[in-house]
C-alpha positions in Angstrom: 26.9 -48.4 43.7 23.3 -47.6 42.7 23.3 -44.1 41.2 19.5 -43.9 41.5 19.6 -44.5 45.2 22.3 -41.9 45.7 20.1 -39.4 43.8 17.1 -40.4 46.1 19.3 -39.9 49.1 20.3 -36.5 47.8 16.6 -35.6 47.6 16.1 -36.8 51.1 19.0 -34.5 52.2 17.2 -31.6 50.5 14.0 -32.3 52.5 15.7 -31.8 55.9 15.3 -28.0 55.9 11.5 -28.4 55.4 11.4 -30.9 58.3 12.9 -28.2 60.5 9.7 -26.2 60.1 7.6 -29.1 61.3 6.6 -29.9 64.8 9.3 -32.0 66.6 9.2 -35.6 65.5 6.0 -35.2 63.5 4.6 -37.9 61.3 6.2 -36.3 58.3 9.6 -36.6 60.1 9.0 -40.2 61.0 8.1 -41.1 57.4 11.2 -39.3 56.1 13.4 -41.1 58.7 12.0 -44.6 57.9 12.1 -44.1 54.1 15.7 -42.7 54.3 16.7 -45.7 56.5 15.2 -48.1 54.0 17.2 -46.5 51.1 20.4 -46.7 53.1 19.7 -50.4 53.9 19.6 -51.1 50.1 23.2 -50.0 49.6 25.0 -50.2 53.0 25.8 -52.9 55.5 24.3 -52.7 59.1 27.5 -51.1 60.5 27.4 -48.3 58.0 23.7 -47.8 58.3 24.3 -47.3 62.0 26.0 -44.0 61.2 22.5 -42.7 60.4 20.2 -44.9 62.4 22.4 -44.7 65.6 21.6 -41.0 66.2 19.5 -41.2 69.3 16.3 -39.3 70.0 16.1 -37.5 73.4 12.6 -38.1 74.7 12.3 -36.0 77.8 12.3 -32.2 77.8 11.8 -29.4 80.2 9.8 -27.3 77.9 8.4 -27.1 74.3 11.3 -24.8 73.5 13.8 -27.4 74.7 12.0 -30.0 72.6 12.2 -27.9 69.4 15.9 -27.1 70.1 16.8 -30.7 70.6 14.8 -31.7 67.5 16.7 -29.1 65.4 20.0 -30.4 66.8 18.9 -34.0 66.0 18.1 -32.9 62.4 21.5 -31.3 62.1 23.2 -34.6 63.1 21.0 -36.6 60.7 21.9 -34.2 57.9 25.6 -34.4 58.6 25.4 -38.2 58.8 23.4 -38.5 55.6 25.8 -36.2 53.7 28.8 -38.2 54.9 27.1 -41.5 53.8 26.3 -40.0 50.4 29.9 -38.9 50.0 31.0 -42.4 51.0 28.7 -44.0 48.4 29.9 -41.7 45.7 33.5 -42.5 46.4 33.1 -46.2 46.5 
């Protein structure tokens, strides 16, 4: 296990609350998502990476309010998945 990557993933976990203040699926979110996925790819096989990357984005909404609610729900799922993967890495 690479302790440095686990620390970087913990930092990424801490950034999620700030992303909730951003516009849904903003460039900042996209950069966060891609860099987090790359870190996970360094320490996990494809199947385990899928716990994080497999969380789907809903792309059609009835209103801007719906879009924001779905985004916040998406972030919550990403946060739970990332925490679970960090716990997995720390235990292995």
